[in-house]
BAFI-3210 file (N, C-alpha, C; in Angstrom, 3 decimals, decimal comma, padded with zeros to 6 digits):
// residues 185
n [1|2|3|4|5|6|7|8|9|10|11|12|13|14|15|16|17|18|19|20|21|22|23|24|25|26|27|28|29|30|31|32|33|34|35|36|37|38|39|40|41|42|43|44|45|46|47|48|49|50|51|52|53|54|55|56|57|58|59|60|61|62|63|64|65|66|67|68|69|70|71|72|73|74|75|76|77|78|79|80|81|82|83|84|85|86|87|88|89|90|91|92|93|94|95|96|97|98|99|100|101|102|103|104|105|106|107|108|109|110|111|112|113|114|115|116|117|118|119|120|121|122|123|124|125|126|127|128|129|130|131|132|133|134|135|136|137|138|139|140|141|142|143|144|145|146|147|148|149|150|151|152|153|154|155|156|157|158|159|160|161|162|163|164|165|166|167|168|169|170|171|172|173|174|175|176|177|178|179|180|181|182|183|184|185]
n.u [112,723|114,209|112,879|114,744|116,916|115,743|115,186|117,788|118,853|117,071|117,684|120,356|120,206|118,553|118,787|117,333|114,690|114,278|114,680|112,562|110,371|110,625|110,298|107,725|106,078|106,429|105,134|102,587|100,215|099,828|099,337|097,010|095,177|095,127|094,092|091,621|090,407|089,950|088,391|086,343|085,579|086,237|086,960|087,580|089,715|091,544|092,021|093,127|095,469|096,921|097,200|098,643|101,041|102,041|102,370|104,196|106,374|107,079|107,935|110,011|112,768|112,944|112,608|113,602|115,948|116,459|114,103|111,168|109,721|106,992|105,802|106,419|105,031|102,407|101,750|101,351|099,276|097,260|096,672|095,762|093,439|091,902|091,582|090,077|087,743|086,764|086,040|083,899|080,419|078,643|079,005|079,820|079,757|079,003|081,490|083,100|085,842|087,747|087,161|087,718|090,449|091,376|090,740|092,450|094,927|094,845|094,676|097,140|098,868|098,244|099,011|101,769|102,418|101,751|103,688|105,969|105,472|105,556|108,232|109,463|108,525|109,782|112,421|112,296|111,609|113,980|115,296|114,341|114,630|115,648|113,962|111,679|110,872|110,255|108,086|106,240|105,938|104,839|102,432|101,098|101,721|101,658|099,315|098,839|097,358|097,911|098,133|099,045|101,527|102,828|102,822|104,480|106,875|107,395|106,620|104,802|101,494|101,236|103,892|104,325|102,475|103,713|106,080|104,993|103,749|105,969|107,389|105,525|105,514|108,184|108,252|106,304|107,486|109,851|108,775|107,431|109,615|111,169|109,438|109,091|111,544|113,569|115,262|115,584|115,466]
n.v [119,364|117,842|115,033|113,059|113,571|113,053|110,320|109,334|109,990|108,540|105,894|105,808|106,207|104,118|101,381|099,014|099,803|101,224|099,169|097,451|099,132|099,471|096,789|096,217|098,138|097,375|094,954|095,432|095,535|092,844|091,839|093,269|092,328|089,601|089,660|090,850|088,876|087,009|088,291|089,674|092,359|095,542|097,789|096,584|095,022|097,033|098,087|095,816|095,535|097,696|096,923|094,604|095,675|096,831|094,538|093,032|094,755|094,727|092,105|092,040|091,704|088,987|088,056|085,971|086,586|085,128|084,087|084,739|087,936|088,446|085,906|085,382|087,489|086,873|084,713|085,894|087,596|085,809|084,743|087,091|087,594|085,363|085,803|088,174|087,290|085,499|087,240|088,557|089,003|088,337|086,801|087,701|085,721|082,619|080,496|077,442|076,384|074,609|075,249|077,967|077,832|076,495|078,425|080,481|079,252|079,036|081,757|082,667|081,183|082,200|084,837|084,587|083,555|085,729|087,541|086,256|086,465|089,235|089,814|088,414|089,892|092,364|091,552|090,757|093,124|094,472|093,376|094,536|097,119|100,508|102,307|100,694|100,213|102,839|103,441|101,492|102,363|104,912|104,197|102,362|102,907|105,710|105,999|106,998|107,742|105,944|107,627|110,021|109,238|108,629|111,176|112,618|111,221|111,679|109,898|107,466|106,301|103,612|102,766|102,990|101,122|098,824|098,763|098,346|095,848|094,204|094,486|093,399|090,731|089,972|090,281|088,386|085,974|085,985|086,016|083,548|081,814|082,560|082,065|079,362|078,400|076,696|078,095|081,320|084,532]
n.w [105,527|102,769|100,917|100,095|101,753|104,211|103,909|103,702|106,203|107,808|107,018|107,827|110,568|111,384|109,867|109,746|110,045|107,677|105,811|106,513|105,933|103,151|102,264|103,262|101,991|099,324|099,421|100,216|098,609|098,009|100,579|101,174|099,216|099,887|102,533|102,040|100,533|102,521|104,514|103,282|103,409|102,711|104,308|106,739|105,877|105,213|107,790|108,962|107,477|108,427|111,109|110,654|109,676|112,026|113,660|112,137|112,164|114,877|115,096|113,307|113,732|114,013|111,500|108,915|106,589|104,284|103,484|101,525|101,971|101,617|101,894|104,575|105,818|105,048|106,627|109,139|108,402|107,811|110,358|111,589|110,070|110,735|113,477|113,364|112,082|113,974|115,991|114,967|115,074|113,114|109,960|106,615|104,669|105,627|106,701|107,337|109,442|108,053|105,359|105,311|105,879|103,589|101,681|102,526|102,049|099,237|098,513|099,468|097,872|095,333|095,684|096,029|093,527|091,984|092,849|091,861|089,119|088,878|089,555|087,460|085,288|085,764|085,386|082,678|081,387|081,400|079,284|077,040|074,528|075,189|073,920|073,434|076,091|076,851|075,174|076,043|078,698|078,308|077,076|078,845|081,579|081,783|080,466|077,889|074,726|071,634|069,428|070,569|071,588|069,213|068,024|069,805|069,537|066,964|064,957|062,988|063,768|063,169|063,329|066,081|066,996|065,967|067,475|070,005|069,584|069,040|071,446|073,240|072,356|072,824|075,623|076,381|075,476|077,013|079,626|079,707|079,430|081,678|083,865|083,587|084,154|086,547|088,199|089,732|087,986]
ca.u [113,820|113,864|112,580|115,940|117,708|115,030|115,408|119,172|118,997|116,322|118,465|121,591|119,861|117,924|118,690|116,298|113,408|114,208|114,508|111,191|109,461|110,707|109,698|106,287|105,416|106,443|104,253|101,307|099,098|099,617|098,699|095,654|094,364|095,004|093,165|090,290|089,879|089,538|087,409|085,235|085,176|087,356|087,385|088,240|091,005|092,421|092,411|093,989|096,785|097,614|097,569|099,694|102,289|102,514|102,831|105,407|107,465|107,471|108,604|110,932|114,078|112,875|112,439|114,733|116,119|116,506|112,718|110,464|109,008|105,546|105,408|106,501|103,932|101,111|101,474|100,773|098,005|096,293|096,267|094,960|092,116|091,169|091,188|089,013|086,514|086,256|085,479|082,685|079,174|078,021|079,930|079,159|079,564|079,372|082,462|083,658|087,292|088,504|086,957|088,470|091,860|091,637|090,697|093,685|096,016|094,732|095,019|098,594|099,487|098,067|099,812|103,154|102,536|101,723|105,013|106,900|105,226|106,013|109,690|109,814|108,263|110,877|113,588|112,094|111,616|115,380|115,760|113,821|115,424|115,206|112,813|110,520|110,423|109,646|106,770|105,382|105,627|103,911|101,127|100,424|101,901|101,153|097,997|098,749|096,884|098,951|098,280|099,864|102,889|103,352|103,067|105,650|108,067|107,455|106,510|103,414|100,811|101,569|105,227|104,165|101,824|104,711|106,963|104,218|103,560|107,261|107,687|104,614|105,963|109,427|107,900|105,609|108,474|110,742|108,006|107,233|110,905|111,584|108,554|109,274|112,888|113,575|116,065|115,105|116,252]
ca.v [118,520|117,151|113,602|112,225|113,763|112,337|108,881|109,020|110,041|107,404|104,688|105,861|106,066|102,828|100,660|097,993|100,460|101,514|097,882|097,015|100,006|099,117|095,468|096,260|098,910|096,547|093,795|095,868|095,144|091,404|091,669|093,822|091,384|088,381|089,907|091,106|087,563|086,275|088,963|090,152|093,683|096,405|098,605|095,689|094,650|098,198|098,107|094,670|095,815|098,566|096,085|093,711|096,448|096,940|093,227|092,648|095,590|094,222|090,810|092,121|091,167|087,533|087,735|085,297|087,314|084,211|083,746|085,881|088,757|088,276|084,627|085,569|088,364|086,225|083,887|086,797|088,095|084,716|084,722|088,292|087,406|084,385|086,494|089,119|086,539|084,940|088,330|089,076|088,344|087,783|086,695|087,960|084,415|081,673|079,499|076,677|076,543|073,985|076,001|079,200|077,466|076,220|079,723|081,175|078,599|079,418|083,181|082,771|080,611|083,160|086,012|084,238|083,444|087,094|088,097|085,642|087,083|090,621|089,767|087,996|091,024|093,310|090,959|090,754|094,505|094,869|092,825|095,368|098,315|101,703|102,845|099,841|100,489|104,172|103,358|100,750|103,217|105,958|103,620|101,669|103,552|107,084|105,870|107,874|107,087|105,684|108,818|110,990|108,696|108,810|112,606|113,008|110,554|112,051|108,653|107,159|105,424|102,224|102,476|102,789|099,810|097,789|098,712|097,705|094,431|093,533|094,477|092,416|089,384|089,721|090,095|087,110|084,896|086,032|085,624|082,091|081,171|082,845|081,382|077,910|078,088|076,326|079,048|082,690|085,320]
ca.w [105,102|101,519|101,086|099,974|102,966|105,260|103,699|103,998|107,646|108,353|106,779|108,601|111,976|111,646|108,589|109,851|109,804|106,250|105,125|106,761|105,200|101,723|102,062|103,519|100,924|098,116|099,614|100,770|097,742|098,193|101,884|101,072|098,457|100,679|103,642|101,478|100,165|103,714|105,367|102,434|103,871|102,332|105,444|107,694|105,293|105,399|109,211|109,221|106,886|109,382|112,256|110,171|109,643|113,414|114,143|111,416|112,638|116,195|114,908|112,172|114,098|113,872|110,080|108,284|105,329|103,135|103,165|100,923|102,944|101,436|102,503|106,021|106,216|104,836|107,800|110,141|107,872|107,968|111,767|111,824|109,459|111,545|114,713|113,025|111,795|115,233|116,780|114,321|115,477|111,906|108,841|105,344|104,051|106,678|106,279|108,437|109,567|106,957|104,127|105,469|105,775|102,173|101,013|102,891|101,318|097,834|098,397|099,660|096,673|094,236|095,992|095,749|092,072|091,482|093,124|090,904|087,809|088,950|089,470|086,102|084,402|085,957|084,719|081,233|080,896|081,209|078,013|075,955|074,255|075,917|073,181|073,705|077,465|076,876|074,533|076,973|079,841|077,864|076,760|079,933|082,878|081,660|079,849|076,722|073,507|070,636|068,590|071,307|071,623|067,859|067,822|070,605|069,002|065,540|064,192|062,635|064,729|062,808|063,866|067,524|067,156|065,702|068,646|071,069|069,265|069,205|072,885|073,845|072,016|073,564|077,038|076,512|075,343|078,171|080,820|079,651|079,690|083,053|084,816|083,436|084,641|087,963|088,969|089,559|087,025]
c.u [113,399|113,717|113,831|116,827|117,080|115,266|116,829|119,377|118,298|117,131|119,729|121,302|119,320|117,742|117,599|114,922|113,227|113,979|113,070|110,208|109,458|110,020|108,185|105,550|105,359|105,449|102,831|100,114|098,790|098,913|097,249|094,731|094,104|093,972|091,746|089,619|089,317|088,424|086,219|084,711|086,373|087,874|088,101|089,615|091,999|092,935|093,384|095,381|097,590|098,079|098,704|101,035|102,877|103,086|104,123|106,602|107,990|108,290|109,721|112,326|114,119|112,773|113,723|114,870|116,166|115,102|112,035|109,628|107,503|105,080|105,407|105,314|102,564|100,753|100,833|099,396|096,908|095,769|095,393|093,545|091,282|090,707|089,995|087,689|085,912|085,575|084,172|081,460|078,488|079,064|079,197|078,849|079,966|080,291|082,951|085,190|088,077|088,360|087,750|089,967|092,234|091,659|091,976|094,875|096,017|095,126|096,524|099,334|099,403|098,904|101,278|103,382|102,557|103,073|106,043|106,727|105,730|107,541|110,139|109,598|109,369|112,147|113,458|112,085|113,042|115,946|115,243|114,764|114,852|113,959|111,549|109,976|109,733|108,248|105,798|104,981|104,615|102,514|100,402|100,567|101,322|099,783|097,791|098,189|098,037|099,193|099,180|101,317|103,558|103,699|104,329|106,945|108,308|107,536|105,052|102,805|101,145|102,938|105,145|103,498|102,816|105,676|106,246|104,068|104,857|107,613|106,806|105,116|107,243|109,147|107,226|106,587|109,384|110,013|107,802|108,515|111,322|110,740|108,682|110,623|112,847|114,383|115,554|116,018|117,409]
c.v [117,800|115,657|112,741|112,359|113,009|110,833|108,488|108,988|108,859|106,125|104,645|105,625|104,679|102,071|099,599|098,590|100,757|100,232|097,387|097,830|099,661|097,776|095,514|097,000|098,090|095,389|094,168|095,449|093,650|091,140|092,129|092,833|090,099|088,565|090,152|089,788|086,833|086,959|089,535|091,519|094,614|097,228|097,761|095,288|095,799|098,262|096,974|094,857|096,713|097,767|095,130|094,435|096,556|095,617|092,790|093,473|095,085|092,939|090,851|091,583|089,644|087,086|087,148|085,845|086,396|083,818|084,953|086,619|088,547|086,987|084,736|086,395|087,724|085,296|084,705|087,283|087,047|084,673|085,929|088,130|086,417|085,008|087,414|088,381|085,943|086,008|088,883|088,277|087,705|087,788|086,974|086,665|083,390|080,574|078,739|076,798|075,852|074,734|077,293|078,936|077,203|077,518|080,508|080,576|079,011|080,875|083,375|082,274|081,594|084,408|085,758|084,125|084,828|087,764|087,540|086,260|088,519|090,692|089,383|089,147|092,063|092,836|091,082|092,163|094,985|094,368|093,614|096,531|099,483|102,275|102,011|100,093|101,844|104,147|102,594|101,618|104,299|105,388|103,092|102,345|104,967|107,140|106,832|107,096|106,926|106,916|109,855|110,525|108,909|110,278|113,036|112,428|110,906|110,806|108,450|106,292|103,966|101,841|102,223|101,447|098,672|097,648|097,997|096,210|093,648|093,421|093,453|090,998|089,021|089,474|088,748|085,948|084,831|085,574|084,114|081,358|081,350|082,085|079,864|077,464|077,758|077,311|080,450|083,471|086,015]
c.w [103,827|101,755|101,021|101,196|104,133|105,142|104,056|105,506|108,290|108,201|107,606|110,087|112,302|110,329|108,601|109,554|108,325|105,452|105,288|105,932|103,721|101,438|102,235|102,407|099,640|098,202|099,996|099,917|097,885|099,518|101,831|100,344|099,220|101,788|103,137|101,064|101,378|104,510|104,597|102,872|103,665|103,518|106,497|107,171|105,438|106,842|109,537|108,621|107,821|110,610|111,871|110,143|111,047|113,905|113,452|111,886|113,991|116,051|113,857|112,498|113,961|112,406|109,508|106,864|104,099|102,670|102,505|101,974|102,842|102,101|104,022|106,511|106,056|105,990|108,911|109,691|108,034|109,400|112,117|111,277|110,272|112,855|114,446|112,816|113,068|116,089|116,200|114,764|114,282|110,798|107,544|104,591|105,098|106,129|107,507|108,390|108,445|105,632|104,167|105,327|104,310|101,367|101,296|102,143|099,850|097,633|098,547|098,427|095,508|094,460|095,672|094,242|091,447|091,702|092,145|089,529|087,785|088,842|088,059|085,119|084,532|085,264|083,205|080,642|080,633|079,881|076,811|075,708|075,054|075,245|073,438|075,113|077,555|076,279|075,432|078,166|079,445|077,660|077,997|081,301|082,847|080,998|078,677|075,530|072,502|069,772|069,271|071,380|070,272|067,613|068,563|070,044|067,533|064,659|063,822|063,722|064,447|063,363|065,374|067,789|066,935|066,883|069,790|070,821|069,490|070,697|073,598|073,594|072,760|075,043|077,265|076,455|076,571|079,434|080,841|080,015|081,153|084,064|084,745|083,990|086,130|088,828|088,716|088,613|087,705]
res [m|p|a|t|e|s|n|t|r|l|g|r|d|n|p|s|q|l|e|f|t|r|l|f|v|a|s|q|a|a|f|q|g|f|l|l|t|l|v|h|d|r|h|a|a|d|d|l|v|q|e|l|a|c|r|l|w|v|k|f|d|d|y|e|r|s|r|p|f|v|a|w|g|l|g|f|a|r|l|l|a|f|e|w|r|r|l|q|a|r|l|p|v|p|l|d|e|p|t|l|q|a|l|a|d|l|a|a|e|r|s|m|a|s|d|e|r|h|e|a|l|g|h|c|l|q|h|l|t|k|h|q|r|q|v|l|q|a|r|y|y|d|d|q|p|v|a|e|i|a|r|q|a|q|r|t|e|m|a|v|y|k|v|l|k|r|a|h|q|l|l|l|d|c|m|r|k|t|l|a|s|p|t|p|p]
***
C-alpha cells in the first residue's frame, strides 16, 4: 500500500492516532535533547524516548489541545528521567534532587525557546521570495556548495552570495521582530 494511501486510511480510521504521531514526531528532537540533558546517557535517552511515546499515547486523550504538545510531553519526560535516575545504582554525575530539578527546569525552558525560534523561522521563511528560499534550501538543507548553486542557476557565485546575504538579513530582522512580539506569528 502506498504511503499516502496508508496515511489517509490511518487518519480516517483513527484521527487521534495520526494527530499524536504528527505531534510526537515534530517534538521528538526536543524530548531527546531534554532527556539526554538529564540522564547523560545516549542509549538510556533513546530508550526513554520510546517509553515516553508509549506513556504519552496512553494519556493522549487527556492532552489539552490549547497547551503546547512539547510542554505537555516534557512534564512526562521529566518524571521518566527522575524514575530512571532513581533506579540507577551509580550516576555518571552525582546530583542531588534540587540540582536535578533546576537542570530539568533549564532544559525545559531551552526546549520551549528552541520551539519558539523554530516556529518563528518557519514564519519568516514565508516572507522570502521563492528564489531566496530555493537558494537557502540548496545551500543549507541540500548542503550544496555556492559554486554548484551558481552553476545550476546559471548565475555567478557572487550573485548567489548576494542572495544568501540578503536572505540572511531578512531572516535575522524578521526573527528579531517575531521573537520580540508578544503575540505569535
